[in-house]
C-alpha positions in Angstrom: 0.0 0.0 0.0 2.9 2.3 0.8 4.5 1.8 -2.6 1.1 2.5 -4.3 0.8 5.8 -2.3 4.3 6.7 -3.3 3.6 6.0 -7.0 0.3 8.0 -6.8 2.1 11.0 -5.2 4.9 10.7 -7.8 2.3 10.7 -10.7 0.5 13.7 -9.2 3.9 15.5 -9.0 4.6 14.7 -12.6 1.1 15.7 -13.8 1.3 19.0 -11.9 4.8 19.7 -13.3 3.5 19.0 -16.8 0.7 21.5 -16.3 2.8 24.2 -14.7 5.0 26.7 -16.5 8.4 25.5 -17.6 11.4 26.4 -15.3 12.9 28.8 -17.9 9.7 30.9 -17.9 9.6 30.9 -14.1 13.2 32.0 -13.9 12.7 34.8 -16.4 9.7 36.1 -14.3 11.7 35.9 -11.1 14.5 37.9 -12.7 11.9 40.4 -13.9 10.6 40.7 -10.4 14.1 41.1 -8.9 14.8 44.1 -11.2 11.6 46.0 -10.2 10.0 47.4 -7.1 6.3 47.7 -6.1 6.1 48.3 -2.4 2.6 49.7 -1.9 0.4 46.6 -2.7 3.1 43.9 -2.7 1.7 42.4 -5.9 5.0 40.6 -6.4 4.4 38.7 -3.2 2.0 36.5 -5.2 4.9 35.4 -7.4 5.8 32.3 -5.5 5.6 28.6 -5.9 6.6 26.5 -8.9 3.6 27.2 -11.1 3.8 30.7 -12.5 0.6 30.0 -14.5 -1.4 29.8 -11.3 -2.2 32.8 -9.1 0.8 34.9 -10.0 -0.7 38.4 -10.2 -0.7 39.8 -13.7 0.6 36.7 -15.4 -1.4 34.5 -17.8 -0.4 31.4 -19.6 -1.5 29.7 -22.8 -3.9 26.9 -21.7 -2.4 24.5 -24.2 1.3 25.1 -24.1 1.4 26.4 -20.4 3.9 29.0 -21.6 3.7 32.6 -20.2 1.6 34.5 -22.7 0.6 37.8 -21.0 2.2 40.1 -18.5 -0.4 42.7 -17.4 0.8 45.0 -14.6 -1.1 48.2 -15.3 -0.6 51.1 -12.9 -4.4 51.4 -12.8 -6.8 48.5 -12.5 -10.3 47.4 -11.5 -8.8 44.5 -9.6 -10.3 43.8 -6.2 -6.7 44.0 -4.8 -6.8 47.8 -5.2 -10.2 48.1 -3.5 -9.0 46.2 -0.5 -6.1 48.7 -0.2 -8.7 51.5 -0.5 -7.0 52.8 -3.6 -9.7 53.1 -6.3 -7.8 52.0 -9.3 -4.3 53.2 -8.6 -1.1 51.9 -7.2 2.0 53.9 -6.5 3.5 52.3 -9.5 6.2 49.8 -10.4 9.6 51.4 -10.5 12.8 50.4 -12.1 13.9 49.6 -15.7 12.1 47.2 -17.9 14.4 44.1 -17.4 15.8 42.6 -20.6 15.0 39.2 -19.3 11.4 39.8 -20.4 12.6 38.9 -23.9 13.5 35.4 -22.6 9.7 34.6 -22.6 9.4 33.6 -26.3 5.6 32.9 -26.1 4.7 36.4 -24.9 1.7 37.9 -26.7 0.9 40.9 -24.5 3.1 43.2 -22.5 1.0 45.8 -20.7 2.9 48.0 -18.2 0.9 51.2 -18.7 0.8 53.9 -16.0 3.7 52.9 -13.8 7.0 54.7 -13.0 9.3 52.6 -15.2 12.6 54.2 -16.2 15.4 53.4 -18.6 14.9 52.3 -22.2 12.9 49.6 -24.0 15.1 46.5 -24.1 17.2 46.4 -27.3 16.3 42.7 -27.7 12.5 43.3 -27.8 12.5 42.1 -31.4 13.0 38.5 -30.2 9.3 38.3 -29.1 8.0 37.1 -32.5 4.5 36.4 -31.1 4.0 39.8 -29.4 0.7 41.4 -30.4 0.4 44.2 -27.8 3.2 46.4 -26.4 1.8 49.0 -24.1 4.3 50.9 -22.0 2.5 54.3 -22.1 2.6 56.8 -19.2 5.9 55.8 -17.7 9.2 57.6 -17.5 11.0 55.7 -20.2 14.0 57.3 -22.1 16.3 56.1 -24.8 15.6 55.3 -28.5 12.9 53.2 -30.1 15.0 50.0 -30.5 15.8 49.0 -34.1 14.8 45.4 -33.3 11.2 46.6 -32.5 10.5 46.6 -36.3 11.0 42.8 -36.2 7.8 42.3 -34.2 5.9 41.0 -37.3 2.8 40.1 -35.2 2.5 43.4 -33.4 -1.0 45.0 -33.7 -1.0 47.6 -30.9 1.9 49.8 -30.0 1.5 52.4 -27.3 4.5 54.4 -26.2 2.6 57.6 -25.2 3.7 60.0 -22.4 7.3 59.0 -22.0 10.6 60.7 -22.7 11.7 58.6 -25.6 13.9 60.4 -28.1 15.6 60.0 -31.4 14.1 59.0 -34.8 11.2 56.7 -35.6 13.0 53.8 -37.3 13.0 54.3 -41.1 11.8 50.7 -41.6 8.8 51.2 -39.2 6.7 50.0 -42.1 7.9 46.4 -41.5 5.2 46.2 -38.8 2.6 45.1 -41.3 0.1 43.8 -38.8 0.0 47.1 -36.8 -3.4 48.8 -36.5 -2.6 51.4 -33.8 0.7 53.3 -33.4 0.5 55.7 -30.5 3.7 57.6 -30.0 2.5 61.0 -28.8 4.0 63.1 -26.0 7.6 62.0 -26.3 10.8 63.7 -27.6 11.0 62.1 -31.0 12.9 63.9 -33.7 13.6 63.5 -37.4 11.1 62.9 -40.3 8.0 60.8 -40.5 9.1 57.6 -42.2 7.6 57.1 -45.7 7.5 53.4 -44.9 4.6 53.9 -42.5 2.3 54.0 -45.6 3.2 50.3 -46.2 1.2 49.3 -43.0 -2.1 48.5 -44.8 -3.9 47.7 -41.5 -3.0 50.9 -39.7 -6.1 52.8 -38.7 -4.8 55.1 -35.9 -1.5 57.0 -36.1 -0.7 59.5 -33.3 2.7 61.2 -33.5 1.5 64.4 -31.8 3.4 66.5 -29.3 6.9 65.5 -30.3 9.7 67.3 -32.2 9.2 65.8 -35.6 10.3 67.8 -38.6 10.2 67.6 -42.4 7.1 67.4 -44.5 4.1 65.0 -44.4 4.5 62.0 -46.7 1.7 62.3 -49.3 1.4 58.5 -49.3 -0.3 58.7 -45.9 -3.4 59.9 -47.7 -3.5 56.8 -49.9 -3.7 54.4 -47.0 -6.8 52.2 -47.1 -7.9 52.2 -43.5 -6.1 55.1 -41.9 -8.9 57.0 -40.0 -7.1 59.0 -37.4 -3.9 61.1 -38.1 -2.7 63.2 -35.3 0.5 65.2 -36.1 -0.2 68.3 -33.9 2.4 70.0 -31.8 5.5 69.2 -33.9 7.9 71.1 -36.1 6.5 69.9 -39.4 7.0 72.1 -42.5 6.1 71.9 -46.2 2.5 71.9 -47.5 -0.6 69.9 -46.9 -0.6 67.0 -49.4 -3.9 67.0 -51.4 -4.1 63.3 -50.8 -5.0 63.9 -47.2 -8.1 65.8 -48.2 -9.9 63.1 -50.2 -8.6 60.2 -48.2 -10.3 57.8 -45.7 -9.0 59.9 -42.8 -11.9 61.4 -40.7 -9.9 62.8 -37.8 -7.0 65.0 -39.1 -5.1 67.2 -36.7 -2.2 69.2 -38.1 -2.4 72.0 -35.5 0.6 73.8 -34.0 3.2 73.2 -36.7 4.8 75.4 -39.4 2.9 74.1 -42.4 2.8 76.6 -45.3 1.1 77.1 -48.6 -2.6 76.8 -49.4 -5.4 74.5 -48.1 -5.7 72.1 -51.0 -8.7 72.7 -53.2 -9.4 68.9 -53.6 -12.4 68.3 -51.3 -15.1 66.0 -52.8 -17.7 63.4 -51.7 -14.9 61.2 -50.3 -14.0 64.0 -47.8 -15.6 63.1 -44.5 -14.1 64.7 -41.4 -15.4 64.5 -37.9 -12.4 66.8 -37.0 -10.1 68.8 -39.2 -7.8 71.0 -37.2 -5.3 73.1 -39.2 -4.9 75.9 -36.6 -1.6 77.6 -35.6 0.2 77.1 -38.9 1.4 79.4 -41.7 -1.4 78.7 -44.2 -2.3 81.4 -46.7 -4.8 82.2 -49.4 -8.5 81.5 -49.4 -10.6 78.7 -47.8 -11.2 76.5 -50.9 -14.7 76.5 -52.3 -14.6 72.8 -52.9 -14.9 72.3 -49.1 -18.6 72.7 -49.6 -18.7 69.4 -51.6 -17.3 67.4 -48.7 -19.9 64.8 -47.5 -19.4 65.9 -43.8 -17.2 68.2 -41.7 -18.1 68.2 -38.1 -15.4 70.4 -36.5 -13.1 72.7 -38.6 -10.5 75.0 -37.1 -8.3 77.2 -39.3 -7.6 79.9 -36.8 -4.1 81.4 -36.2 -3.0 81.3 -39.9 -2.6 83.9 -42.7 -5.8 83.1 -44.6 -7.7 85.8 -46.5 -10.9 86.3 -48.4 -14.6 85.4 -47.9 -15.6 82.4 -45.8 -17.7 80.1 -48.1 -21.4 80.0 -47.3 -23.6 77.0 -46.5 -22.5 73.7 -45.0 -20.2 73.1 -43.0 -19.8 76.9 -42.3 -23.3 77.4 -41.0 -22.7 75.5 -37.8 -19.1 76.7 -37.0 -18.2 79.3 -34.5 -16.2 82.5 -35.0 -13.3 81.0 -33.0 -12.7 78.5 -35.8 -11.6 81.4 -38.1 -10.1 84.1 -35.8 -6.5 85.3 -35.9 -6.1 85.3 -39.7 -4.9 88.1 -42.0 -8.2 89.1 -43.7 -10.9 86.5 -43.5 -14.4 87.8 -43.6 -18.0 86.7 -43.8 -20.2 84.7 -41.5 -19.5 83.9 -38.7 -16.9 86.8 -38.8 -17.6 90.4 -39.8 -19.1 91.0 -43.2 -16.9 91.4 -46.2 -16.8 95.0 -47.8 
């Protein structure tokens, strides 16, 4: 009977080992924990035992392979853990650099570390994670460049680097990220030109490069992208003219405000032009507001204030529902909703 019990216990041990995460994944997670600090809630205290797939806070595994698939350590959460600590949705934040050992988890699909106090740069070996679909490190204190290897993440669909201190150029071969649907890079210190290769990302629907230090002109090819719906380039040092391709594209939120864009507003509006928002304010645009703008299917909010525009504001839609503030601080615009033309 004793030997039977021993065999049963041994079998249970083998089965539990088979269904737990492999030692290499566990070691990588323990190295990850060792490099970081989160003292308020002690969430890393749950990272104990041999099975990192079971009750390790923020860690999820693939049910078939039992490999670590998701690391979700958001600085804000609806988790009951936060309620118990009487912190409605916020922890003081994980501090420290993103450890490079995170790239030793080859089955990772999601890295979500938004809203912490992480410092240092994105690991240069991030490109090893060939299965990664989501990389969200927004709202931290990250510095350094966007790693060149990041463009090797051929499965990446969602990239969010907003609100950090990341500097340098956007990699010229950014267009290799062919599966990307959202690229959110706003509020950093990025410099250089907008890479032409972005227009190769045929699934891209949301591109936000606002509030950086980008320069050069807008690639006209962005207006020829099939699903690009939101283009935010406001608050940069962009020069050149507005490509006509942006006007009759599939873009319906276009924000080019607070740059040094020159020339005329393209007279190329037609029935394909459908803008919920078109903000061209605080630039160096000149000339008239083009008459073809009246042939746009819809323009919800238009702002051309703080430019050098002149002449009569066209009548009818969309101008009959816009306020004077959309047209103020130009050289000599007139007509409703401003003062009459003489």
